[in-house]
C-alpha positions as CSV (number, residue, x, y, z in Angstrom):
1,M,0.0,-0.1,0.0
2,A,3.1,2.3,-0.1
3,I,2.1,3.4,-3.5
4,L,-1.4,4.5,-2.5
5,S,0.0,6.5,0.3
6,Y,2.5,8.2,-2.0
7,L,-0.4,9.1,-4.2
8,D,-2.2,10.4,-1.0
9,I,-4.8,7.8,-1.2
10,N,-5.4,6.3,2.2
11,I,-7.2,3.1,2.9
12,D,-8.5,2.7,6.6
13,E,-8.0,-0.8,8.1
14,T,-11.8,-0.5,9.1
15,R,-13.0,-0.7,5.6
16,E,-14.6,-3.8,4.2
17,P,-12.2,-6.4,2.8
18,I,-13.6,-6.1,-0.8
19,I,-12.7,-2.4,-0.8
20,R,-9.2,-3.2,0.5
21,Y,-8.9,-5.9,-2.2
22,A,-10.2,-3.7,-5.0
23,F,-7.5,-1.0,-4.1
24,S,-4.8,-3.7,-4.0
25,I,-6.0,-4.9,-7.5
26,F,-5.9,-1.2,-8.6
27,T,-2.2,-1.0,-7.8
28,L,-1.2,-4.0,-9.9
29,P,-1.5,-2.2,-13.3
30,L,0.6,0.6,-11.8
31,V,3.4,-1.8,-10.8
32,A,3.1,-3.4,-14.3
33,F,3.3,0.0,-16.0
34,L,6.3,1.0,-14.0
35,C,8.1,-2.1,-14.9
36,F,7.4,-1.5,-18.5
37,V,8.7,2.0,-18.4
38,N,11.8,0.8,-16.7
39,V,12.5,-1.9,-19.5
40,V,11.7,0.8,-22.2
41,G,14.2,3.1,-20.4
42,Y,17.0,0.4,-20.1
43,L,16.6,-0.7,-23.7
44,T,16.6,3.1,-24.8
45,T,19.8,3.5,-22.9
46,I,21.6,0.5,-24.3
47,Y,20.4,1.6,-27.9
48,L,21.9,5.2,-27.4
49,L,25.2,3.9,-25.9
50,G,25.6,1.7,-28.9
51,K,24.4,4.4,-31.5
52,Y,26.7,7.1,-30.3
53,N,29.8,5.0,-29.6
54,V,30.1,6.4,-26.2
55,E,32.9,3.7,-25.5
56,E,35.1,5.1,-28.3
57,K,34.4,8.8,-27.3
58,F,35.3,8.2,-23.6
59,P,37.7,5.2,-23.5
60,R,38.2,6.0,-19.8
61,F,34.7,4.8,-19.0
62,K,34.8,1.7,-21.1
63,R,34.8,-0.8,-18.0
64,I,32.0,1.1,-16.4
65,I,29.9,1.1,-19.6
66,K,30.4,-2.6,-20.3
67,Y,29.5,-3.4,-16.7
68,Y,26.4,-1.1,-17.0
69,Q,25.2,-3.0,-20.2
70,R,25.6,-6.4,-18.7
71,S,23.9,-5.4,-15.4
72,T,21.2,-3.7,-17.3
73,L,20.4,-6.9,-19.2
74,L,19.8,-8.7,-15.9
75,F,17.6,-6.0,-14.7
76,I,15.5,-6.2,-17.8
77,F,15.1,-9.8,-17.3
78,I,14.0,-9.4,-13.7
79,E,11.6,-6.6,-14.6
80,G,10.1,-8.5,-17.3
81,I,9.5,-11.5,-15.3
82,L,8.0,-9.2,-12.5
83,C,5.8,-7.5,-15.1
84,T,4.5,-10.8,-16.7
85,F,3.7,-12.2,-13.2
86,V,1.7,-9.0,-12.2
87,I,-0.3,-9.1,-15.4
88,I,-1.1,-12.7,-15.0
89,Y,-2.1,-12.2,-11.4
90,Y,-4.1,-9.2,-12.4
91,F,-6.2,-10.9,-15.1
92,S,-6.5,-14.2,-12.9
93,S,-7.9,-11.9,-10.1
94,L,-10.5,-10.4,-12.5
95,V,-11.4,-13.8,-13.7
96,M,-11.9,-15.0,-10.2
97,L,-14.0,-12.0,-9.5
98,G,-16.3,-12.9,-12.3
99,I,-15.4,-10.1,-14.8
100,N,-15.6,-11.1,-18.3
101,L,-12.5,-10.2,-20.3
102,I,-13.9,-11.0,-23.7
């Protein structure tokens, strides 16, 4: 519920469980969207590093750039898996609530 408190949306513990569940399900697309934005940002950075030959222009930072590219691929993989699981959980929750997706 940290995302909702950051957005200045407070949910009392005295609320009905279905309302707390609805707000929890509401946060899932936000998490998936943030994961997607991170992956796009990582891929854009890798593309721009390759396009503008930053390694050749700044040979002093070659080790750091290589390390960044390798670690970014790991982050892309982790964020992609997280986003996939969140989307699957979101749609399965909607189906369990009886909401038709088609």
